[in-house]
N, C-alpha and C positions, 0 to 999 in steps of 0.2 A: 716590594717583589714577592711578598707573603700572600698582597691578595691578590696578588696573579693567579698565584697555585690556588686560594680557595674560591675563583672566581671559574665559568668556564663560557664565550660567547658564544654566538645562535650554534655556528657550527659543532666549535666542538661538544657545545649541551646532544647534538643530533648523534653524532659519532660514538658520545653515553650512552645513546639509547639505539644503536644502531640502526637512522633511521636515516634516510636525508637530509643535505641543509631542508631543501623545499618546501620536506614534508613537516622539519621541523618547525619553520614559520612558517604553515599554512595552519596546525597539529595549536600555536598560538596565537597566532589571530583566534583560528576556530574558539578558546579559550576564552579570548577577550585580554587577554596576559597583552597584547603589540595591536596595536593597528596600522594602513598604513595613509599617507601622510605627504602630498609635495613628493614623490615617489619615493620614498625613506619610509620606512618601519622606526616609528613612535610608541613607548611605553606606554600603556592607559592603567588609570589608576589601581588598578586589581593587578598590572604588572610588575606594578615599583613594591604592590601588598606582599608580592614572592619574593621579590628581593631584588628587581633588578631594576641597574642604574645601567648606566649612559658611561663608555669610556671614549675619552679624543687619544687618535692617534694619529703621525703624518705622513703615514703609507697611505688607512681606512680609513682617513677622517674620523666620525662619532662615528661609533655602535656600540649595543645591546651586551650586556655581560647580565648571566648570573652567580647565585652560589652556588658552589657545587652540588648541595645538599639538592640540591631542585629536581635533581637527575631520578633520586631519590619519589620525588611528586608521584599519588595516585592517580592526579590527572596526565599524567604525562607516561607516566608510567602501562597506564591505560588508557585511552583517552577518550573510549568510547563508555565508560563505566555511566559518564549521569545522561547517561543517549536514551530517547525511547525505542521496540523497536515497532514495527504498523503492529504486532499481537497486544500490544498497553497501549497503543492508540487506540487502535479499538476498544480494546477492554474496558479505556478508562470514558467513552465517548456512551456502551453499548452497542454496539453496529458488530456485522459480523463482519471475521476477514474481507470478507468479498466488496459489501457492501463502503466499508472505508477504505479500501482500494480505488469506488469509484467515485468517490468522495474526493479523494482525493487529484484522481484520473479528470474530474470535471471538473476544476480551478485551475486545469493547469499550472498542479504545482507540481507532479512525475508524470513521466508517458514509455507505459509501453518502445520495453526492447532487450533481446537478447532470450527472450524468458524469462527477465526480472524487472527494474523498473528506475526507469533515469529522473537527474534533476531536472528539474526546469531554470534555467533565469530566478523565475519567480516563484517559484519551492527556495531555490536558495536562501534567498533572500527574504524569506517564510519559514525558517529553521529546520527547513530540510540539509542533510548531511551526505551527499555522497560515499559507497562504501561496497566493494568488491568482493564475493563468496573467494578465497584466498586456491578454492581448488578445481571448484567448477568457472569459474571468470565471471560466475553470477550476479550484476550487480543487484547491490538490493537500498534501501537505505533506512537510515536514522532517522532519529528527530529530535533535537530541543523543545525540552521539559516550557519553555514558553510557548512551542507551538497549543499546547491545550485549555492557552485563556488566549487565542484569536478570537477577534470577535468576528470576523466575519465566517470563517471554518466551526466554529459552535451556531450559526443561525442557518448556514449549511449541512451541516450535523441536525437541524432540529427541524429542518422540511421534513429530513427525509422521512425521522423517528413518528413525522404527524401524517407522513406521505401511511410511513410500516402501523398504525397503529388509525385508519383510520374509518371508523364504520360504519360507511359502505361501501367497508370491501372497494374502495378504488388504487389501484396500484402506483409505486412510484413512478412510472411511466405513462401514469394516465389510462390504461385499458381497467375496465370495471368488470369483475369476474364472480361468478357466481357463490364464491366458500370459499372459505378461509382459506385452504388447502392448496388453493389455487393461484391463490395471493400470493401464501409464502413460495409455490413456482417461477410465478409473472417472476416478482422482484430480484426472490435468485439468480437469474436470464436473466433480466435487464441489469444486475448489476457484477453479471461478470463478465456482461460485453455479449451476448450474443442478440443478435434478429431476432424477434420475433412477435411470431402473428400470432391473435390472441380467434379463437371458435373461428380458423379458416375452417373455406369448405372444403372436401377433398376430391378427387377429381375422377370421382366414380357420378354418374348417369340418379346416381341416390342422393337425397339431400340430405347430406349429415354432414357433422362438423367435429375438425381436431378438438382438441383442447385445446393444444401449441404447438402448431408448425417452427424451425428455422426451415428458410429458406434458404442460404450459405449452404446452408448441408445437408437437404431435402433429407432431414428428418422431424419426424411427429413428433408428442411426448403427450401420455396420455393418464391421469387419474384414477386409479382407478382404491375406491375403500369407505370407509364410511359418509360420509360425506355427497356422494353418488347415488339420490333416488334412485325410484327402480324403474321411471322412465329411463331417468338414463341411464341405465344397466346393460335395458334393451338393445341400444340403442348404444352402443359401448362393444358392448359381445358381436353384434355386427358388421363395428366397426376394422374389432381387432382380423374376422374375417377376410373379410375387402382388405385391409394390407396386405395381412400376410399371403391373401389367391396372386398379389400383385406385388410381392417385392417390393412393396415400401417399405426405407426404416421405421423401427418404431419403437421406446422406448416406450417401461409404464410404469412410474410410483403409486409406490403403494404407501398405507400410513407407517408404519415401523417408517420408510425412509426421511418422512417427514422431523421424526426426533436428531436425525443426523445429515438433512439434505448436503450442506455440502460433502458430506465422504462419498454418499450417496450418489446425488446426482456426477460432480467428480467420475468417478468408475461409470456407471451407464453412460457419460461419453464417451470415455477415453477407450470403452468398447468400441465406438463409431469411429474411433482414429481423431476430437475430438481434447485436443489438451488446453482446458485452462489457465 
């Protein structure tokens, strides 16, 4: 009788932690304490280390019990404590948040959904855990620390970093640009998932080319800064005049914007009802 009082079934453990039984089993599986085998739950070595045991019942058959003190285990009271946020993942790989999201999306580990991110079955197999903001309902993803050592992810990140550091000013989407500022802007647009043309001719009789053009939004993007030559500056002044006269939407990027491109471009695009 004393053993019964000192142990909890998984459903009783869930009740003690104010969780559903389904949620409790899912968390224990994520922690690697139990695993599904032949339509039944089985203790892993890790689960046994944490005190899990089997109990036989004529009514319920074999089921798992846990020491009562497991209810105070940090991993169960804060199940996300050992998981990584997207910011931590991007910091580890030295990529911007947007670049990290694009890599994970191209690998088909996540997909955009309801202004957030949804885990794919492939992502789930590789350390992704689906979560949802309780107040807004926006889905987001956390990552197991094993993701940091995933060979395929490391290879993809290295390809992106090579593109970012290419001395020939080739962008990650293949565009070859005129200066470092344009490369920063091009890569930002690419990793933000915005279709864009580089050096697109303006729809006027004069032969002038926009730095960037977002066809889905009929929006031009022009870089003004120290990396623009005197000849280019003259052409830019004429482009600005024509775009304004024809009511064409355009945003301008200055050198100071390059220091905080995420914030600057997100804000400027939002002014044209484009959300990133």
